[in-house]
C-alpha positions in Angstrom: 31.9 -78.0 -31.5 33.8 -75.0 -30.1 33.7 -73.4 -33.5 29.9 -73.8 -33.7 29.5 -72.2 -30.2 31.7 -69.3 -31.2 29.8 -68.6 -34.4 26.5 -68.9 -32.5 27.7 -66.4 -29.9 28.8 -64.0 -32.7 25.4 -64.3 -34.4 23.5 -63.6 -31.1 25.8 -60.7 -30.3 25.4 -59.3 -33.8 21.6 -59.5 -33.6 21.6 -57.8 -30.2 23.8 -55.0 -31.5 21.6 -54.6 -34.6 18.4 -54.4 -32.5 20.0 -51.9 -30.1 21.1 -49.7 -33.1 17.6 -49.7 -34.5 15.9 -49.0 -31.2 18.3 -46.2 -30.2 17.9 -44.4 -33.5 14.1 -44.7 -33.6 12.2 -41.3 -33.6 10.2 -40.3 -30.5 12.5 -42.0 -28.0 12.7 -39.1 -25.6 9.8 -36.8 -24.7 11.8 -34.4 -22.4 13.9 -31.6 -23.7 17.7 -31.7 -23.3 19.3 -29.8 -20.5 21.3 -26.8 -21.5 24.8 -25.9 -20.3 24.5 -23.2 -17.7 24.8 -19.8 -19.3 25.1 -20.9 -22.9 22.1 -21.5 -25.1 23.5 -20.6 -28.5 26.5 -19.4 -30.3 25.1 -15.9 -30.5 24.6 -15.1 -26.9 24.0 -16.0 -23.3 20.9 -17.5 -21.8 21.0 -15.4 -18.7 23.3 -12.9 -17.0 27.0 -13.7 -16.8 28.0 -15.4 -13.6 29.4 -13.1 -11.0 28.4 -10.0 -13.0 27.2 -7.0 -11.1 23.4 -6.3 -11.2 21.6 -3.0 -11.5 20.1 -1.8 -8.2 16.6 -2.1 -9.8 17.0 -5.8 -10.7 15.3 -8.4 -8.5 16.8 -11.6 -7.3 15.3 -14.8 -8.8 15.4 -18.2 -7.1 18.6 -19.2 -9.0 20.6 -15.9 -8.4 23.2 -15.3 -5.8 22.2 -13.1 -2.9 25.2 -10.9 -3.6 27.1 -9.3 -6.5 30.8 -9.3 -7.4 32.9 -7.0 -9.5 36.5 -6.3 -10.2 37.7 -3.0 -8.6 41.0 -1.2 -8.3 41.9 0.1 -4.8 44.8 1.7 -3.2 46.7 -0.5 -0.7 50.0 0.5 0.8 50.2 3.4 -1.6 49.8 1.2 -4.7 46.8 0.5 -6.9 45.8 -3.2 -6.7 43.1 -5.2 -8.3 40.4 -6.7 -6.0 37.4 -8.8 -6.3 34.6 -6.9 -4.7 31.7 -8.8 -3.0 28.8 -6.6 -2.0 26.6 -7.9 0.9 24.6 -4.8 1.8 21.5 -6.6 3.1 22.0 -8.6 6.4 18.9 -10.6 5.5 21.0 -12.5 2.9 23.8 -13.3 5.3 22.4 -16.8 6.0 22.6 -17.6 2.3 26.2 -16.4 2.0 27.2 -18.3 5.2 25.5 -21.4 3.9 27.5 -21.1 0.7 30.7 -20.6 2.7 29.9 -23.6 4.9 29.3 -25.9 1.9 32.8 -25.1 0.6 34.5 -25.3 4.0 36.1 -28.7 3.4 37.8 -27.3 0.2 38.4 -23.8 1.5 42.1 -24.1 2.3 43.2 -25.7 -1.0 41.0 -23.3 -2.9 42.4 -20.2 -1.1 46.0 -21.5 -1.7 45.3 -22.0 -5.4 43.5 -18.7 -5.8 46.2 -16.7 -4.1 48.9 -18.3 -6.2 47.0 -17.6 -9.5 45.1 -14.4 -8.9 47.5 -12.1 -7.1 44.6 -10.0 -6.0 42.7 -9.3 -2.9 39.0 -9.3 -1.8 36.8 -6.4 -0.9 33.8 -7.3 1.3 31.3 -4.5 1.3 28.9 -4.9 4.2 27.7 -1.3 4.2 24.1 -0.4 3.6 25.1 2.8 1.7 22.8 4.8 3.9 25.3 5.7 6.7 28.9 6.8 6.8 31.1 3.9 5.7 34.5 2.9 7.1 37.3 0.9 5.6 39.4 -1.6 7.4 42.3 -3.5 5.8 43.1 -7.0 6.9 45.3 -9.9 5.7 43.9 -13.4 5.6 46.9 -15.6 6.1 47.9 -19.3 6.5 51.7 -19.1 7.0 53.5 -20.8 4.1 50.4 -21.2 2.0 48.7 -17.9 1.3 48.5 -14.2 2.2 45.4 -12.5 0.8 44.6 -8.8 1.4 41.0 -8.3 2.5 39.3 -4.9 2.7 36.1 -4.7 4.6 33.8 -1.8 4.0 31.3 -1.4 6.9 29.1 1.1 8.6 27.6 1.3 12.1 24.7 -1.0 11.2 27.1 -3.7 9.9 29.8 -3.6 12.6 28.4 -6.8 14.3 28.5 -8.6 10.9 32.3 -7.9 10.7 32.5 -9.7 14.1 30.6 -12.6 12.8 32.9 -12.8 9.7 36.0 -12.7 12.0 34.5 -15.5 14.2 34.0 -17.7 11.1 37.7 -17.2 10.1 38.8 -17.8 13.7 37.1 -21.2 13.5 39.5 -22.3 10.8 42.7 -23.9 12.2 46.0 -22.1 11.3 44.3 -19.3 9.4 44.2 -15.7 10.8 42.5 -12.5 9.8 44.7 -9.6 11.0 43.9 -5.9 10.9 46.6 -4.0 9.1 45.0 -0.5 8.9 41.8 1.3 9.7 39.5 1.1 12.6 38.7 -2.5 13.6 35.0 -2.6 14.6 35.5 -5.7 16.7 38.6 -6.2 18.8 39.5 -9.9 19.3 
């Protein structure tokens, strides 16, 4: 009797698997197109612009683009040439988008900064200037003792001095992390 139940179960399972194989391989199963991996549509090229690639000044932002551009730049720091990641935020109207992005990553910020500082060995340039007024450069260090020390260069002008203060206030809100001025004129004294 146990043997008959076993073979009955095997037959039912086999029929179920056969029906599933036929149904899953039938044509016309899905009417929607497949999603594509971001940035890659074929072997020959990219679907859109490379992530974090600088844009021309004439290009317009689409709904899926970042409100800022990034580039790799070489800058002098302490008499030596260093590689920096440059983030240009010339338009204050996009600050809320950048702040929203920062706030969404806030829970992971300290581990990400620690890992990034250990791997990259480079600093960050934040360009807040509008490029219509005389720009100033102020060098800072973003530090969490024992975890990371990242050089930060902020380029600002008279119109963006208050934005530097807002940036410093955001950093001051993170426990055990400091943003200290190392050279240049600090637009906001804390």
